[in-house]
Wavefront OBJ file of the C-alpha trace (Angstrom):
o trace
v 27.010 2.102 1.988
v 26.736 -1.652 2.328
v 23.337 -3.505 3.195
v 25.285 -4.850 6.505
v 26.357 -1.093 7.558
v 22.517 0.073 6.790
v 20.916 -2.886 8.977
v 23.583 -1.773 11.572
v 22.407 1.767 11.831
v 18.853 1.061 11.467
v 18.741 -1.638 14.663
v 21.364 0.300 16.513
v 19.574 3.589 15.923
v 16.445 2.316 16.647
v 17.140 0.716 19.676
v 17.828 3.848 21.530
v 14.478 5.174 19.802
v 12.715 1.971 20.930
v 13.892 2.608 24.555
v 12.692 5.881 24.568
v 9.703 5.372 22.859
v 8.520 2.743 25.493
v 9.373 4.752 28.469
v 7.401 7.903 26.528
v 4.544 5.541 26.127
v 4.472 3.956 29.551
v 4.890 7.611 31.182
v 1.885 8.530 28.771
v -0.112 5.800 29.833
v 0.429 6.404 33.482
v -0.259 10.211 33.041
v -3.494 9.181 31.230
v -4.554 6.775 34.254
v -4.005 9.851 36.467
v -6.095 12.132 34.086
v -8.938 9.455 33.954
v -9.129 9.057 37.884
v -9.140 12.479 38.721
v -11.350 13.947 35.976
v -14.766 12.760 35.058
v -15.396 10.984 31.723
v -17.021 14.405 30.493
v -14.031 16.377 31.671
v -11.559 13.812 29.968
v -13.506 13.819 26.808
v -13.604 17.384 26.652
v -9.630 17.465 27.052
v -9.492 14.903 24.413
v -11.077 16.839 21.710
v -9.448 19.986 22.638
v -6.073 18.133 22.322
v -7.174 16.883 19.094
v -7.990 20.272 17.584
v -4.705 21.670 18.611
v -2.770 18.225 17.474
v -4.384 18.841 13.978
v -3.353 22.426 13.664
v 0.152 21.421 14.613
v 0.179 18.788 11.970
v -0.935 21.079 9.613
v 1.391 24.165 10.312
v 4.206 21.843 10.230
v 4.270 21.585 6.807
v 5.133 18.249 6.176
v 8.921 19.130 7.201
v 9.392 16.947 9.906
v 9.684 14.254 7.220
v 11.123 16.486 4.097
v 13.971 18.125 6.020
v 15.531 14.620 7.101
v 14.843 12.940 3.883
v 16.693 15.750 1.957
v 19.443 16.286 4.369
v 20.319 12.473 4.181
v 19.862 12.660 0.324
v 22.218 15.304 -0.290
v 24.970 13.948 2.207
v 24.373 10.493 0.187
v 25.567 12.888 -3.036
v 28.098 14.872 -1.338
v 26.091 17.905 -2.004
v 26.887 19.147 1.546
v 26.627 23.049 0.751
v 23.116 22.631 -0.004
v 22.261 21.316 3.780
v 22.350 24.560 5.406
v 19.554 26.119 3.008
v 17.737 23.204 3.983
v 17.917 23.775 7.549
v 17.218 27.631 7.688
v 14.333 26.803 5.110
v 12.990 24.471 7.450
v 12.884 26.662 10.479
v 11.759 29.659 9.080
v 8.703 28.056 7.429
v 7.685 26.004 10.380
v 8.059 28.869 12.544
v 6.019 31.148 10.513
v 3.487 28.505 10.110
v 3.179 27.711 13.699
v 2.367 31.491 14.523
v -0.394 31.774 11.964
v -1.775 28.436 13.239
v -1.828 29.900 16.789
v -4.124 32.631 15.946
v -6.110 30.781 13.599
v -6.994 27.714 15.539
v -9.598 29.237 17.967
v -11.053 31.292 15.608
v -11.617 28.005 12.943
v -12.936 25.879 15.782
v -15.467 28.396 16.908
v -16.623 29.180 13.498
v -16.626 25.433 12.126
v -17.573 23.533 15.148
v -20.470 25.738 16.547
v -23.033 23.739 17.769
v -21.264 20.270 17.323
v -20.595 19.398 20.641
v -22.233 19.040 24.218
v -19.399 20.526 25.488
v -18.268 23.497 22.970
v -17.678 26.435 25.260
v -15.651 24.192 27.609
v -13.608 22.582 24.663
v -12.959 26.332 23.262
v -11.786 27.549 26.615
v -9.108 24.692 26.828
v -8.088 25.418 23.482
v -7.614 29.097 24.133
v -4.799 27.957 26.670
v -2.983 25.283 24.669
v -2.788 27.135 21.384
v 0.355 28.875 22.600
v 2.316 24.961 22.304
v 1.633 25.049 18.656
v 4.755 27.139 17.507
v 7.031 25.569 20.392
v 5.802 22.251 19.368
v 6.740 23.013 15.303
v 10.151 24.395 16.192
v 10.842 21.057 18.240
v 9.494 18.418 15.409
v 11.861 20.492 12.910
v 14.710 20.819 15.181
v 14.174 16.842 16.148
v 14.205 16.239 12.096
v 17.559 18.243 11.290
v 19.475 15.823 14.080
v 17.792 13.120 12.590
v 18.812 13.568 9.236
v 22.423 13.578 10.293
v 22.055 10.032 12.165
v 21.622 11.649 15.638
v 18.271 9.640 16.620
v 18.904 10.077 20.425
v 17.822 13.558 20.377
v 14.242 12.677 19.935
v 14.496 10.189 22.661
v 15.864 12.831 25.222
v 13.196 15.461 24.636
v 10.056 13.392 23.581
v 10.365 10.336 25.198
v 11.656 11.488 28.389
v 11.960 15.165 29.162
v 8.505 15.702 28.070
v 6.518 13.054 29.419
v 8.665 13.293 32.759
v 7.873 16.958 32.968
v 4.235 16.642 32.056
v 4.154 13.612 35.054
v 5.670 16.237 37.325
v 3.094 19.140 36.583
v 0.395 16.909 36.204
v 0.986 15.667 39.739
v 1.802 18.992 41.212
v -1.657 19.911 39.565
v -3.536 17.266 41.676
v -2.165 18.231 44.840
v -3.023 22.348 43.923
v -6.592 21.345 43.006
v -8.239 19.110 40.769
v -9.826 20.796 37.887
v -9.736 20.481 34.037
v -7.947 23.813 33.526
v -5.361 23.293 36.030
v -4.449 19.970 34.189
v -4.580 22.031 30.733
v -2.106 24.904 32.454
v 0.208 21.770 33.813
v 0.241 20.326 29.974
v 1.362 24.003 28.672
v 4.019 24.545 31.367
v 5.301 21.054 30.465
v 5.781 21.778 26.916
v 7.413 25.700 27.384
v 10.107 23.680 29.443
v 10.562 21.490 27.119
v 10.919 23.975 24.071
v 13.419 26.050 26.403
v 15.746 22.929 27.069
v 15.840 22.108 23.067
v 16.634 25.753 22.507
v 19.726 25.546 24.750
v 21.019 22.196 23.395
v 20.315 23.142 19.509
v 22.673 26.441 20.259
v 25.179 24.179 22.225
v 24.788 20.952 20.481
v 24.237 22.068 16.646
v 24.095 19.180 14.119
v 26.407 20.871 11.727
v 28.822 24.145 11.403
v 26.408 26.841 10.876
v 27.505 29.985 8.009
v 26.499 33.040 8.414
v 25.538 33.248 4.782
v 21.653 32.445 4.340
v 20.477 31.820 0.673
v 17.180 30.426 -0.804
v 17.169 28.820 -3.928
v 16.571 25.290 -5.662
v 16.921 23.211 -2.548
v 14.442 25.459 -0.801
v 12.039 24.801 -3.724
v 12.815 21.435 -3.830
v 12.039 20.829 0.113
v 8.650 22.674 -0.409
v 7.644 20.583 -3.502
v 8.570 17.404 -1.740
v 6.968 18.096 1.728
v 3.814 19.823 0.800
v 2.375 16.759 -0.617
v 3.797 15.275 2.971
v 1.678 17.736 4.721
v -1.553 16.400 2.981
v -0.418 13.266 3.484
v 0.108 13.733 7.405
v -2.946 15.906 7.937
v -4.967 13.033 6.420
v -3.416 10.242 8.323
v -3.918 12.379 11.437
v -7.272 12.842 10.337
v -7.890 9.235 10.273
v -6.845 8.908 13.801
v -9.009 12.446 15.015
v -12.082 11.914 12.741
v -12.874 8.918 15.144
v -12.756 11.241 18.006
v -14.244 14.097 16.245
v -17.571 12.185 15.024
v -17.855 10.444 18.181
v -18.126 13.731 20.078
v -20.446 14.739 17.310
v -23.061 11.816 17.382
v -22.461 10.454 21.003
v -21.628 12.107 24.392
v -18.211 12.968 25.728
v -18.413 10.276 28.188
v -18.278 7.755 25.044
v -15.008 10.018 23.369
v -13.450 9.360 26.878
v -13.465 5.593 26.782
v -12.702 5.661 23.072
v -9.697 8.369 23.911
v -8.526 5.815 26.813
v -8.512 2.813 24.726
v -6.768 4.155 21.562
v -3.651 4.715 22.716
v -2.773 1.348 23.633
v -2.281 0.090 19.940
v 0.528 2.631 19.814
v 2.360 -0.239 21.104
v 1.706 -2.335 17.771
v 3.519 0.459 16.010
v 6.328 1.075 18.088
v 8.766 -1.455 16.625
v 8.046 0.052 13.290
v 7.962 3.823 14.514
v 11.352 3.156 16.094
v 12.969 1.713 13.091
v 11.472 4.129 10.848
v 12.969 6.814 12.313
v 16.294 5.434 11.305
v 15.199 4.012 8.230
v 14.349 6.655 6.441
v 17.442 8.664 6.591
v 19.510 5.285 5.491
v 17.079 4.705 2.927
v 17.286 7.955 1.408
v 21.142 8.090 1.188
v 21.026 4.771 -0.366
v 18.616 6.165 -3.288
v 21.229 8.735 -3.441
v 24.073 6.679 -3.628
v 22.273 4.689 -6.483
v 22.196 1.392 -4.258
v 18.541 0.012 -5.652
v 19.502 -3.623 -4.778
v 20.893 -3.128 -1.381
v 17.428 -0.654 -0.569
v 15.054 -3.908 -1.788
v 17.307 -6.465 0.573
v 17.147 -3.847 3.646
v 13.282 -2.970 3.133
v 12.644 -7.153 3.163
v 15.142 -7.862 6.063
v 13.629 -5.094 8.567
v 9.956 -5.832 7.499
v 10.386 -9.399 8.852
v 12.169 -8.495 11.782
v 9.791 -5.561 12.429
v 6.903 -7.960 12.336
v 8.598 -10.841 14.282
v 9.059 -8.371 17.142
v 5.574 -6.881 16.806
v 3.579 -9.811 16.992
v 3.801 -11.309 20.462
v 2.161 -7.443 21.456
v -0.625 -7.942 18.846
v -1.410 -11.541 20.458
v -1.908 -9.830 24.022
v -4.154 -7.462 22.613
v -5.983 -9.448 20.498
v -6.566 -12.257 23.196
v -6.769 -10.472 26.531
v -8.183 -7.000 25.878
v -10.797 -6.883 29.014
v -7.570 -7.997 31.342
v -5.437 -5.194 29.874
v -8.030 -2.289 29.902
v -9.576 -3.401 33.387
v -5.979 -3.478 34.902
v -4.835 -0.065 33.516
v -8.235 2.188 33.800
v -10.768 0.112 35.858
v -13.555 -1.867 35.176
v -15.311 0.580 33.891
v -13.492 0.905 31.168
v -13.581 -2.795 30.553
v -16.703 -1.950 27.763
v -13.760 -0.873 25.223
v -12.294 -4.571 24.924
v -13.906 -5.354 21.538
v -12.878 -1.885 20.348
v -9.174 -2.593 21.410
v -9.554 -5.764 19.675
v -10.803 -4.278 16.430
v -8.116 -1.388 16.383
v -4.996 -3.868 17.017
v -6.416 -6.211 14.153
v -6.331 -3.016 11.852
v -2.898 -1.458 13.634
v -1.042 -4.959 12.964
v -1.118 -4.393 8.970
v 1.221 -1.612 9.397
v 4.041 -3.960 11.210
v 3.205 -6.971 8.636
v 3.531 -4.612 5.772
v 6.589 -2.840 6.774
v 8.525 -0.178 5.310
v 6.340 0.735 2.110
v 5.419 3.961 3.295
v 9.187 4.892 4.276
v 10.484 3.171 1.125
v 8.354 5.243 -1.014
v 9.350 8.336 1.056
v 12.908 7.691 0.294
v 12.524 7.248 -3.467
v 11.145 10.692 -3.229
v 7.382 9.498 -4.605
v 5.751 11.681 -1.974
v 2.980 12.406 -4.538
v 1.874 9.060 -4.087
v 1.751 9.016 -0.640
v -0.671 11.945 -0.806
v -3.047 10.526 -3.055
v -3.102 7.075 -1.097
v -3.872 8.827 2.177
v -6.426 11.153 0.523
v -8.052 7.816 -0.482
v -7.905 6.341 2.704
v -9.091 9.365 4.618
v -12.177 9.466 2.150
v -12.738 5.678 3.125
v -12.454 6.319 7.094
v -15.010 9.095 7.103
v -17.518 7.540 5.058
v -17.407 4.326 7.282
v -17.252 6.481 10.536
v -20.450 8.398 9.181
v -21.978 5.085 8.518
v -21.096 3.159 11.701
v -20.674 5.537 14.486
v -24.412 6.740 14.852
v -25.551 2.783 15.026
v -22.491 1.105 16.649
v -20.873 3.806 18.439
v -17.305 2.931 19.544
v -17.463 -0.263 17.552
v -18.360 1.821 14.480
v -15.488 4.159 14.934
v -12.837 1.164 15.515
v -14.013 -0.658 12.716
v -13.727 2.251 10.208
v -10.369 3.002 11.532
v -8.968 -0.441 10.995
v -10.361 -0.418 7.332
v -8.801 2.738 6.391
v -5.356 1.772 7.874
v -5.328 -1.304 6.446
v -6.462 -0.261 3.125
v -3.612 2.405 3.154
v -0.972 -0.469 3.374
v -2.119 -2.618 0.783
v -1.751 0.776 -1.614
v 1.280 1.659 -0.591
v 2.664 -1.958 -1.021
v 1.042 -2.388 -4.589
v 2.726 0.734 -5.291
v 6.164 -0.189 -4.030
v 5.843 -3.311 -6.197
v 4.420 -1.964 -9.286
v 6.681 1.244 -9.519
v 10.035 0.149 -8.090
v 9.661 -3.813 -7.939
v 10.250 -4.005 -4.155
v 8.243 -5.855 -2.069
v 8.975 -7.634 1.525
v 7.229 -11.213 0.966
v 10.164 -13.176 0.449
v 9.451 -17.060 0.866
v 10.312 -17.002 4.505
v 7.956 -14.383 5.096
v 5.208 -16.074 3.782
v 5.809 -19.199 5.996
v 5.980 -17.268 9.198
v 2.548 -15.691 8.047
v 1.096 -18.885 8.071
v 3.100 -19.949 11.444
v 1.668 -16.934 13.193
v -1.936 -17.266 11.855
v -1.679 -20.946 13.518
v -0.391 -19.559 17.019
v -3.017 -16.736 17.045
v -6.012 -19.531 16.544
v -4.448 -21.786 19.292
v -4.412 -18.770 21.775
v -8.201 -18.094 21.034
v -9.231 -21.716 21.124
v -7.401 -21.890 24.588
v -8.919 -18.772 26.071
v -12.416 -20.409 24.978
v -11.517 -23.656 26.031
v -10.203 -22.718 29.595
v -11.287 -19.290 30.410
v -10.163 -19.907 34.105
v -6.755 -20.658 33.524
v -4.253 -17.577 34.463
v -3.519 -15.427 31.442
v 0.141 -14.639 32.696
v 0.988 -18.108 32.464
v -0.473 -19.087 29.134
v 1.218 -16.164 27.637
v 4.306 -16.750 29.157
v 4.091 -20.451 27.596
v 2.874 -18.645 24.311
v 6.176 -16.459 24.276
v 8.485 -19.321 24.959
v 6.972 -21.526 22.323
v 7.247 -18.461 19.796
v 10.883 -17.947 20.288
v 11.647 -21.140 19.862
v 9.718 -21.429 16.596
v 11.634 -18.035 15.702
v 14.995 -20.049 16.391
v 14.237 -23.424 14.574
v 11.739 -22.976 12.212
v 14.037 -21.198 9.477
v 12.257 -18.119 9.089
v 15.587 -16.077 9.647
v 18.057 -17.384 6.905
v 21.821 -17.638 7.357
v 22.849 -14.092 5.885
v 20.562 -12.746 8.289
v 22.030 -14.207 10.866
v 25.330 -13.162 10.001
v 23.962 -9.693 9.806
v 22.315 -10.269 13.600
v 25.729 -11.357 14.899
v 27.504 -8.419 13.607
v 24.729 -5.986 15.126
v 25.105 -7.928 18.579
v 28.608 -7.379 18.203
v 28.297 -3.719 17.521
v 25.643 -2.949 20.199
v 27.982 -4.523 22.642
v 30.396 -2.019 21.612
v 28.293 0.598 21.899
v 26.822 0.080 25.528
v 30.231 -1.360 26.594
v 30.855 1.866 28.428
v 27.476 1.655 30.570
v 26.535 -1.657 31.310
v 28.565 -4.357 33.528
v 30.250 -6.987 31.693
v 28.125 -9.657 33.160
v 24.934 -8.362 31.642
v 26.653 -7.388 28.257
v 27.703 -11.172 28.013
v 23.973 -12.207 27.836
l 1 2 3 4 5 6 7 8 9 10 11 12 13 14 15 16 17 18 19 20 21 22 23 24 25 26 27 28 29 30 31 32 33 34 35 36 37 38 39 40 41 42 43 44 45 46 47 48 49 50 51 52 53 54 55 56 57 58 59 60 61 62 63 64 65 66 67 68 69 70 71 72 73 74 75 76 77 78 79 80 81 82 83 84 85 86 87 88 89 90 91 92 93 94 95 96 97 98 99 100 101 102 103 104 105 106 107 108 109 110 111 112 113 114 115 116 117 118 119 120 121 122 123 124 125 126 127 128 129 130 131 132 133 134 135 136 137 138 139 140 141 142 143 144 145 146 147 148 149 150 151 152 153 154 155 156 157 158 159 160 161 162 163 164 165 166 167 168 169 170 171 172 173 174 175 176 177 178 179 180 181 182 183 184 185 186 187 188 189 190 191 192 193 194 195 196 197 198 199 200 201 202 203 204 205 206 207 208 209 210 211 212 213 214 215 216 217 218 219 220 221 222 223 224 225 226 227 228 229 230 231 232 233 234 235 236 237 238 239 240 241 242 243 244 245 246 247 248 249 250 251 252 253 254 255 256 257 258 259 260 261 262 263 264 265 266 267 268 269 270 271 272 273 274 275 276 277 278 279 280 281 282 283 284 285 286 287 288 289 290 291 292 293 294 295 296 297 298 299 300 301 302 303 304 305 306 307 308 309 310 311 312 313 314 315 316 317 318 319 320 321 322 323 324 325 326 327 328 329 330 331 332 333 334 335 336 337 338 339 340 341 342 343 344 345 346 347 348 349 350 351 352 353 354 355 356 357 358 359 360 361 362 363 364 365 366 367 368 369 370 371 372 373 374 375 376 377 378 379 380 381 382 383 384 385 386 387 388 389 390 391 392 393 394 395 396 397 398 399 400 401 402 403 404 405 406 407 408 409 410 411 412 413 414 415 416 417 418 419 420 421 422 423 424 425 426 427 428 429 430 431 432 433 434 435 436 437 438 439 440 441 442 443 444 445 446 447 448 449 450 451 452 453 454 455 456 457 458 459 460 461 462 463 464 465 466 467 468 469 470 471 472 473 474 475 476 477 478 479 480 481 482 483 484 485 486 487 488 489 490 491 492 493 494 495 496 497 498 499 500 501 502 503 504 505 506 507 508 509 510 511
């Protein structure tokens, strides 16, 4: 597979994922706004803590298969070993469902045993968990089913179910809950009903549109062992990465009140917009990179790593500027003036999360080459940093301490993974053009902060729009995109027009 073909697949596939992710995030923020306006901060904090427990259980029960399955499907496709793919699919589904059922029964027992007396709303949290546990096996099946389609380059399935059907059905169910009676458990039941509906549609779709031609013969041999050996470190890695997100919520709940948890939980999802580009591209990048590695095309993989990292940061930086310079305005307009106290939290978190886009596809490249053991070690080190910093900072600094701990731990893991990619495989994203662009971005950010301090009464919308215009001009004429990348970009644009030709009017396609 050539470099141009690889970039085309990633850009076109990630475009679909990006559109779906944006719509999903906006719907989720809207839903969260409905919850924050109809529940007290204590009830919203209780719901957030229960959801954290369920999410942690689901992440563990997935066994890392959501990353292992697409990697091995793409890898075996690259090696032309299609006979091993069905075994990967069947093994992944069976292991995931069994682990999901086990997690459903263990989750409330473990919470009751280990978290007794830790939270000021312990009994309410437990009652919510006992309702939400039924979503665990359903979620795991959906995760692995989407992973299977992902291995076959069918990335649109993720958009259909996770970014459209799930949030839309949740919005409908939550809206009905508002009209039938506002209570915490009513909203929890609405959440569960939405998941059951989405799961049912996924089962029907999987039966009617399987990603490969299934065979009756089922076997468990070397590919299954390879999948488990590769996925288990990813289980540890994914669990620890999720713990870095959830540790803040859990430790805030332990040291502070549920009200503080509610404010922090409302602010935290906003930084997801900083990772939306790399998440969308990474969803397609891993199967493409795994296939290149299976074909032995290391040079193409290195060039791909550098190009998509730069493009990812170019697209992510304007979002970071908005969050870092104007956090008060964002929170006030989204959630109300009472949530403006989280402005500094948003600024700290955005500073930590932008490192994900800046260092780029280190995690995805390491995963594609099969070095999942290092990802486990790296995640362990970063999670330890997160827990230690949370323990030291939250008692005195509350939300600010939790945000600082998260920012430091996420930045540390990016540094470790980038160093590994360079030392082991001699791959890094820091071309001369990328280093030049880094200096430009630091200058632009400093200028925006100075303008805000010097002219606090100037309308932020006009200032930000002016920044966007200047940013586009710089990207176009500063030379950060070289001639080869412009050629690839023109080819991508041609292919995008071809893909959307049947759905978009000619006048819009020609823009």
